[in-house]
N, C-alpha and C positions, 0 to 999 in steps of 0.2 A: 294812565289811570286817572290822573288828576286833571280836572277841567280848569281852564284859566278863569280866574275871577278877579273883579276889581277889588283893590284894597279898600277895606272899610275905613270910614273917617277916623275912628279912634286909632287905627293902626297907622294911618298916614301921619296923624298928629304925633304919635310916638316916634315915628321915624325921623321927624324933623329935628329931634334933639340928639340924634345919634352923633352928630358932628361936634357936640360940645364936650368932647373928651379932653381932659387936661393932660398934656404929655410932659412938657417941661424937660429940664436936664438936671443932672446931679453928678456927684462924683462917682456914682455906681451906675454903670450902663451894661445892659444885657447884650448877648450876641446879636440880637435883632436891632441894636442901636437905641433901645428904649430904656428910659430910667426905671429902676426897680423901686425907688423910694418916693417919687413924686405921686400924688394922688391921681388916680385914673378912674374912669367909669367905663365899664364894658357892657355891651348889650348882648342879651342872651335870648334868642328865639327858641321856643320849645313848646311841645304839646303836654308835657308833664304837669304844668300849672294850668292847662286848659281843661284838664279832666279832674273831676271832684275826687276820685279815688287816690290820686297822687299829688294833688295841688298843695295841700298843707305840708306834706312831707318834703316836697321840693323847696317850698318857701323857707321852711325851717333850715334846710341844708344850705341854702343861699345865705341866710342870716348868720349861720355859724361860720361860713367862709368869710363873710365880711367882718365878723368879730375877730377871727384869727388873723385877718389881713386888713387892718383898718385903713390902709391906703388904697384899697381896691373896692369900688362900689359896683354892684351888679344891677343893671337895668333889665328887669324881667319883661319879656314880650311874649305872652301866651298866644299861640295860634293852633287851631284844631289840627290833628294829625293828618286829616285828608287834604289840608291846604298847604302843608309845610313846603313841599318842593316847589309848588307853583308860586307861592309868596316869596320864597327865597330867591327864585329865579328873577322875579320882578324887581325885588329889592336890589339885587346885584346889578341888573341891567340899568337900573335908575341911579346907580352910584350911592345907594343907601344900604349897602350890605351890613348885617350885624357883625359883631366881633366873633361870636360863637353861636352854634345852633345844634339842636338835637335832630338827628335824621336817621332814617333806616339805611340798610346796606345799599340798596339800589340807588338811593338819592346821593350817597357819598360819591359813587362813580359818576353819576350824572353831573353833579356840581363840579367835580374835579375835571371832567371832560370839558366843561365850559371855561376852565382856567380860573375859577372863582376861589379856589382853596389854596392854603399854604401846606406844603408837605410838613409832616409832624416830627420826623426823626431828629431834626436839629432844634426843635422847640421843647421837646419833652426831656425830663431829666433821665440820666442813665439809670438811676435807681428805680424809677417808675418803669422804664422800658424793660429792665431786666425782670421785673415782677409781673409784667403783662403776659397774659396767656397768648402764646405766639400764634396759635390758630385763629383766634379772634382778631388779632392785629393784622394778619395777612389778608383778611376779608376786605380790607380797605386799600388794597394796592391797585394802582394804575400806572402802567409804564415804569414799573420797578420803584415807584415812590409810594409811601404810606400817606394817606390823606385822612384817616379816621382815628379817633381815640375811642375805643370801645368803652361804653358806659355800663351797660347791663346786658348780660347774655340771655338770649331767648331762643334756644334750640327747640326743634319740634320733636316730641316724643310720642309714644303710644301710651295714652292713659287707659287703664282698664278697671272696670268696676268689679271688685272681687266678690262682693255679695251677689251681684247678678250672675256672675260666672258660676258661683256655687249653686244658685237657684236653677240654673240651666243644666246642671250636671257636669259642668266643666271644672277643671282643676284651677282654683284661684291662685295657686302658687306656680302655675305653668302657663303664662300668657303666650299667645302665638308668636313664634319666632320667624316664621316664613309666611309668604302670602298664601300658600296652600293651607297652612294651619289656620290662618285668619279666616279664610273662606269656609273651612270646615266648622270652625267654632261658630261663625255667624249662622250657618245652615242649621246647626243643632239648636242654638239659642232662639232662633226665630220661631221654632216650633214649640218651645217650652215657656218662653217669657210672655208677659202681658203684651197686648198689641200696642200699648202706649210706649213701649221701649224701642228706641232707635238703635240699630245695631252698630252703626259707624258714623262718626262725624267726618264729613268730607265737604270742603268748600268748593262749590262748583260755580262761583260767581266770576264775572268777567273783570277780574282785578289782578294786579301783579301778585298780591298775596294769595290769591286763589291758585295761581300757577305754582307758587312756592310751596303751598300745602300739598298740592297734588304731585309735585316733582318727584318725591321719593317713591310714590306709587308708580308713576310712569317709569322711573328707573328700574323698579322691581320687575317690570315686564320687558325690559330691554329697549325701551323707547328713548333712552338718553344715550347719545354717543358724543364723545369728545366734549362733554360739558354743555351740549345743546340738545334740544328736542329733535328727534329724528322721526318725522312724520311717516316715513316709509316703513318704520318698524313699530308704529303705534297701534296697529290693528288689534293685537291681543288686549292691550290696555283699554282701548275704546270699547271693545266688546264687554270687558269686565265692568267698566263704568256704567254702560247702558244696562247691564244685567243687574247690578245692585240697585239701580233705580227701579227697574221693572219688578224686582222681588220685594221692594219696599224696605230695603235694608238701610237706606239713608233718605234724607229729604232733599229734593232738587232745588237748586237756585238759592241756597242758604249760605250766608257768611259763616265762617267757622265759629265766630262769637255767638251766633244765634243758637248754637247747640248747647251753650253753657247753662242756660236756664233748665234745659232738660236734664243735664248732669246734676244740677242742684236738687231736682225733683226725683232723683234716682231712676231716670228714664233714658239713660245713655249707657250702652255697654262698652264700646270702645271709642276713644277720642284721639284724634291727631291734633295736638295742641302744645302750647308753650308752658313754661313754668308758672306764669301768672294764672293759669287755669285754676290752681289751688285756691289762691286768694280770692279770685272772682267768684268761684263756686261757693266758698265759705261766706262771702258777703251776701249772696243770694239766699243762703240757708243758714241762719244764725245758729241752728242746732249743731252744725258741723264744727265742733271744736277740732283742734289739731288731732287729738286722739281719735275722734269719731271719723274725721276725714281719712286718716291713715288706715283705719280699719276697713274703710269702704274702697278707697282708691289707691292705686300704685301706678308707676310709670316705668317704661323701659324703652329701649331703642325701637325704631320702626322695623317692621318685618323685612327680612331679606327676600330678595327675588332672584334674578339672574346673577347678581353679584352681591357685594356686602351692603349692609344697611347704610343709608345716608339721609341727611336732612338739610334743608335750606334754612339757616337761622334767621330769625327776625330781630336780630340784635338792635339795641338802641345805641347810637353812636353820637359822638360830639365832633364837629368839624370847625376848624379855625379859618376864617375868611382872610384871603390875601390882602384885602383892603384895610384890615384892622391895624390901627396905629399902636395897639397895646398888646402885642402878641405874647410877650413874656408873662404879663398878668393873666392873659387868657389861658395860656398853657398851665399856669399854676391852678387856675379855677378848674380846668378840665381834669387835672390830676386829682384834685380834691373830690370832685364829683364821682370819679371812677374808683379811687383807691383809698380815701381817707377813712379812718375808723368811724368818724361821725356819719359819713354818707353811707357806708356799708351797713352800719347798725340801724340807721334811721330811715333809709330809703331802699337801698338795693335788696337787702335781705328781707325786710318786712313785706315787700311787694312780691317776693318769691322769685326774683330774678337770680340768675347765676352770676356771681362776682367774676369780673374779668381779670382780677389780680390773683396770682397763685397763692399769695400769703394769706388770703382771706380765711382759708380753712384752718390755719394755725392761729390766727388772731381771734377767730370766733368758732372754736371747735363745737360748742354746744349747738349752734344753729345748723352745723353740718351733720348733726345726728338725725335731722329730719330726713326720712327715707326718700322722699321725692327729690329734694334738693341734692342729696347724695347721689341718687341715680342719674339726675341730669348732669351733674358735674363729672361723674366718673364713667358713665355708660353712654349717655346721649350726646353730650358735647363733642366727644371725639369723632362722631360721625358727620360733623358739619362739612359741607362743601359749598362752593360758590355757584350761584346761578349766572347766566350770561349777562350780568349787569353791564350797562353801557348807555350811551345817549339815546338809543332807540329801544331800550328795554321795555318801556311801558307799551309801546306799539306792538312789540314782539309778543309780550304776554297777552295783550288783547287779542291778537290773531289766534294764538294757541287756545285761549279759553273760550273765544267765540266758537271755535270748532268743537270744543267739548260741550258747549251749550247745544249745538246742533245734534251732537251724539245723544244727549239725554232728553231732548225735547221734540225730536222728530223721528220719523222712521226711515229717513233717507239712508241709503246704503253707506255703511261706514267707509268703504274704499273711496267712494266719491268725495266724502267729506275730507278725508285725509289727503287725497290728491290735490284738492284745492288748497289745503293748508301747506302742503309741500311747496307749491308754487309761490305762496306768500313768503315762506321762510327763506327762500332762495335770495330774497332781497336784503337779508341781513348777513353781514360779514361776521 
């Protein structure tokens, strides 16, 4: 998904100072052999400070960590999310790896496969590990080793517009629980709602996240077997996908984020999206206070198909690079970002993410009265499963989604498209 790009001059300049970390020795030494009391500077590559919506919250969280840990300074290195994996790969290959970075689930496995990361079990405190949501932590496993510190949960759920459901004569308290019910509801609503209303948010772009958004839909038609796409069983799903395009139920070739403005304008009935959907829609429509949003929108797990509901989470993770000379300090920073009161209160919860520490609901009970957060934490998150992440995952996803593009943009017979896809998928172990 990511295209190789040259490092920008400012980024190169920032990397030149990565080696100026003061390590030193003292009477107190961690398991990694690093002093806990001598001043250190750790470099943090992330996209959170590259995006205006989360920049200041993240900088404030970094500042608070430095205040509570005066011997640790954090060098912030913002990089756009679309460039993260490519730039981290270049940095690591050039011997300029950062100490810690924000990455998605697929990138965790890619970087771990390169041998770039340190396993986390012996770096994180037992108190933090015992508080960590186990399912989220298991998403970062490669060869029985954990390589990711989950930072913010982003499971995919089915958002539904209760007001539009009511306008269409549907029961707003009874969202579709199966694919058959979803299809029936869309058929009814299409006839009764204004033409401006899109029935369903589906990402059909040729991206890894496009595959991950469509994955639970593919699974609902029996097109996933042993955790991988089974092109030989994808016929019913491909027919359904072509059908909803032909019926005008969704918009072809759109990223799932491009449906959010429609949601803010009350022109989306059902959406497959993450917890941040709420905050983003509210930012686009200032009249949507929490009460107004909750009167309009609710979320539940994705519809069941041939088996139980499942979703591929888009979690934000933290990874610690093997080259870091300050791993004890880095681990302390990772724990602060994912589990401290300050980070939860000022970053994770305000952005709408699902906390990855189990104690969050006890520490912040008021925030967990929010119906969408409560639904994500209790109903949607337990349906998370792994995609076939690995070194070739980007190419794998590209092959699958290129075939889905053929399905929706051509009249080519679907069996021919899927036969070609099956041949390509045989190259992946």
